[in-house]
N, C-alpha and C positions, 0 to 999 in steps of 0.2 A: 548738603542741605539737610538741616535737622528738622525743618518744618514739615516738609512732605505732606501737602494737603491731601485729603481724601478725594478719590475720584469716583464718580458715579458710574456704575455698570450700565452701559447702554449699547445696543447694537448699532452697526452702521446702517445708514438709510438703504432700504431695499429698493433696487431698480428692477421693475418688471421686464422680463424678456419680450422680444418682439412677438413670439408665438407663445401664448399662455397655456402651457401643458399643466393642468392643475395637479395631476398625480405626481409630477416630477419636481414640483416647486420645493425649494429649501429656503426658508425665510429665517434669518437669525433672530433670536430673542435674547432678552436679558439672561435667562437661564442657560441658554446654549453658549453665550459668550463667556459666562463664568466657567462652565464645564470645559470649553475649549482652552481656556487659559490654564487650567490645571493640567489638562492633557499635554499642552505644549511645554510646561515646566518640567514634567516628568520625562517627556521625550528628549529633552535637551540635557538630561543627566548622563553621566558616563556609566557604563556597565561596571559594577563593582560587586565583589563577593562579601565584603565587610565594610559598611553595612550592605545588605543585599539590595541591589538595584538592577533591574533588567529592562528599564525604559518602557515598561508595559503598564497599561491602564485598563481597568475593568469597570465598565459602567453598569450599575445594578439599579433596576427600577421596575415598576409595574408597567403593564402594557399601556401604551399611549403617552409615555413620558419623553418621547423623542430621543431615545438612546441612539437608534440607527441614524436618524437625521443629523444629530449632533456630530457623530463620528464621520458621516459622509461630508458634512460641511467642513470639518477640520481637514480631512484628506483632500477635499476638492480644491483647497488653496495651495497645494504643493506645487512647486516648480518642477515640471517634468524633466528638467535637465539635471536635477539633484535627487529628488525623491519620487519614487513610484508608489502606487497603492494597489491593493488587491483585496476584494471582499470575498470572504468565505462564509457561506450560510450553512450552518450545521443543522442536522435533524436527527431523529432517532434511527434513521437508516445510514448515517455516516459511520463508516468503518475506518479503522486505522490505515488500511491500505489506500482507500480513497483520499483520506486526508493527506497522507504523505505524497501521493501522486499530484495532488493539487498544489502542494508546495514546490515539488520538483519541477512542475511545468513552468514555473515562473523564474527559474534560476538557470545559470549557465556555468560551465567549468571555468575556473580562474587559473588554478595550477594544481596538477595532481589530483588529490582528493578534496580540494578546497573549491567551493562554489560560491557564487554571489549573484545578485540581480543583474539583468542585462546592462552592458556598458559600464560595469563597475559602479553603478549608482546604488543608492540605498532604497529600501522598500519597506512600507508599512502594511502589515496584514491586519485587516479588520475582521475579527472572528465574531460573527453575529450568532446569537442564540447558542452561546458557548455551553450552556447546561443541558442542551437537548440530547446529546449522545446517550444511547441506552445504557442502563446499569445492569451488569450481568449478575448471575446468581451469587457471586461472591462479594457483591457490593462495589465492584470496580467499574469505572468508566475508562475503558481501554483507550478509546480515541483521545480522551483528554490527558491520559498519562503519556501518550506519544507527544501531544502538544506541550506538555510540561517538560519533557525531555528536550524538545526542540528549543524551547526558551532557555532552559537552565544550562544545557550543554552546547548550545549554538550548533546543533546538527542532528542528524539521524543516521541510522545504519543503512548501508547499501542492501538492496533487495535483489540485485543481479546475481545470477548463479556463480559467476566467476569471482565476484567480490563480496559475496554474502558474508556478513559479520564484520566487515571493515567499516570504520566510522567515516561518514561524509560530513565534513565541516562546512557550515553555511555562514557566510559573513554578511553584514550589512542589513540585517532584518530587525524590525521592531514591531510591536504588537499593540492593538487596541481590541478589547473584548467587550461584549455586551451580553447580559443575561437578565432574566426575570428573577424576582424574589423567590427563593426556594420555599416549598410548602404548598399545600393545596393541590397535590398531584404533580408539582413541578420539581425537577431534580435540583440538587445542589451540585457543586463541582468539588473534586477532591481537594482536601486541605493543602496538599503539597503543590497542586496546581494553582490554587488560590494565592499561595505565598509568593508566587512570581509576579503578581500584579499589585499595583496600588489601587484598591477598590474604593469607590465612593458612590453614594446613592444619588440617583436622579429623581427629583420630585415631580409631581404633576404640574403642568404649566400653571403659573399664577394668572390672575385676571389681566395683569399688565402684559404678560407674554401672549396670552390668547388674543388680546386686542391688537397687539403688534402684528401677529401672524395674519389674522383674518381682516383686520382693519387695513393692512397694506394692500391686500387683494382688492378690497372694495374701493380703496382710494384710487388704485390704478384703473379699475373698471369704470367707475363713475367720476370722471375728471373733466376738466374743461377741454382737454385734448380729445376725449371721447364724445364730446358734445352734450354732456349731461347738464341739466339746468341747475341753478343754485339750490333750489329746494330739494332736488334729488340728491345732490352732494351732501347737504346737511343731514338728510335722512340716512344715507349710507353710513355716516359716521356713527349712528346709533345702533346699527344692526348687530354688532358683536355683543354689546352689553345686553341688547334685547334678547338675543338667542341664548345667552347664558341664563337669563331670567326665565326663558321658556323651559330650558332643561330643568331648572330648579322646581318650577311649578309642576311640570309633568312628573318628576320624581316624587313630589309630595302627593300626587293623586294616584300614581301607579306604584304602590309599595311592592317590595319583593315578595313573591310567592314561590313555593317549590317548583312550579312550572316555569316562572320567569326569572328565577334567581341567577342562572348563568348569564342571561341577557343583561341583568343589572350589573354584574361584575364586569362585563365587557364594554357596555355602552353608556351606562348612566353616570357619566362623568361631568364635572362642571366645565364643559367646553362646548363650542358650537358644533352643530351637525355638519360634518364634513361634506356628505353628499348634498345637503341643502345649499351650502356655499358653492359647491361645484355647479349646481343648477343655476344659481344666480350669476356666477362668473361666465356661464355660457350664453347668457342673454344676448340676443342680436343687438348690434350697435344701434339700430333704429329705436330700440326700447330705452336707450339712455336719454332720449329726448322726452320721455314721458314725465308726467307730474309725480310729485311725491306720493299723492294718494294712490295712483295707479301702481307704483312700486310697492307700496304697503299692502295692496290687495294681492300681489303675486307672491310676495315673500313667504307668507304662511304655507302656501302649497309646497314650496321647496324645503323650508326649514321645519315647520311644525309637523308636516306630514312625516318626515324622516324621524323626528324625535319620537313621535307616537308609535310609528310602525316598528322601530328598533327596540322599543320597550315591550312589545308583544301584546298590545291592547289598543283599541281605538277609542279616542275621545270624540265628542261631537265636533262638527265643523264650527259651530258657534263658540265652543270653548277655545279651540286653537286660534281662531280669528281674534277673539276677545283678549286672550293672553298676550299675543304679540302686539295688538293695538295699544294695550295699556303700557307695555314695555317701551314701545317706540315713542310714546308721549312722555 
């Protein structure tokens, strides 16, 4: 078929779990669907030397771009009969020995000096915060050099006294990495290690993605099934856009200063206040019967209070109430 019409990127409809654990929610968005599609294409390639392909992907992006969530949503769809997954969180305290033992804990002997994941299955390792290992005085990241060897040579060397120096071949592994942008006190990863991945940038969530995430939570919380009245349901649909507007207005009033600059880097993003939505999502079911005016009165305490507090300075209650009231209208 030569026509091949364009297809709109859109996530599947999110179905809320029976028990709403806010901190564990993974909601697909348009951005995550696109990223997962690229990861899947790369993961389905064969391992080749020319051109080099190691079935590995590196997600690079600023804090808050859902790198970890995207990788966890991708690995969460694996069939456990075929593909297993393991998450490794690296830090400045991660040493090569600890990294190798973490890998070896997930594999078993296949034949001789060849190892594989349990049951002869495949396994995807998600290496989170890949740039965190400490850089020594010679400018090397020894932990990442070991990871590079593991990916490039499909194995590591035995550390047992009787086999020390022999090569341990490991089959059936593939890798997904995540790291922040280098610079500003954050490490880069070695170029040789970087060459084993297909690296692509993850951008901050778009307004559509933000609305999809938090709008889905509000839709499940204030629904006919939950006993919410129509005016409350209509108001809940406006909360995401209203909260984004609150953040923009708070940022315009609380400009960065030397004292608050780190807070602005970390929190002043064009996305809703997560703790604020957490508070709204924990409202007792009886409150879903309230009127839209009552919901409007409670939301500023959850959302505006967090927005102001996390930027390091207080605004008056009249300002926060007024900002959100204008946004909701």
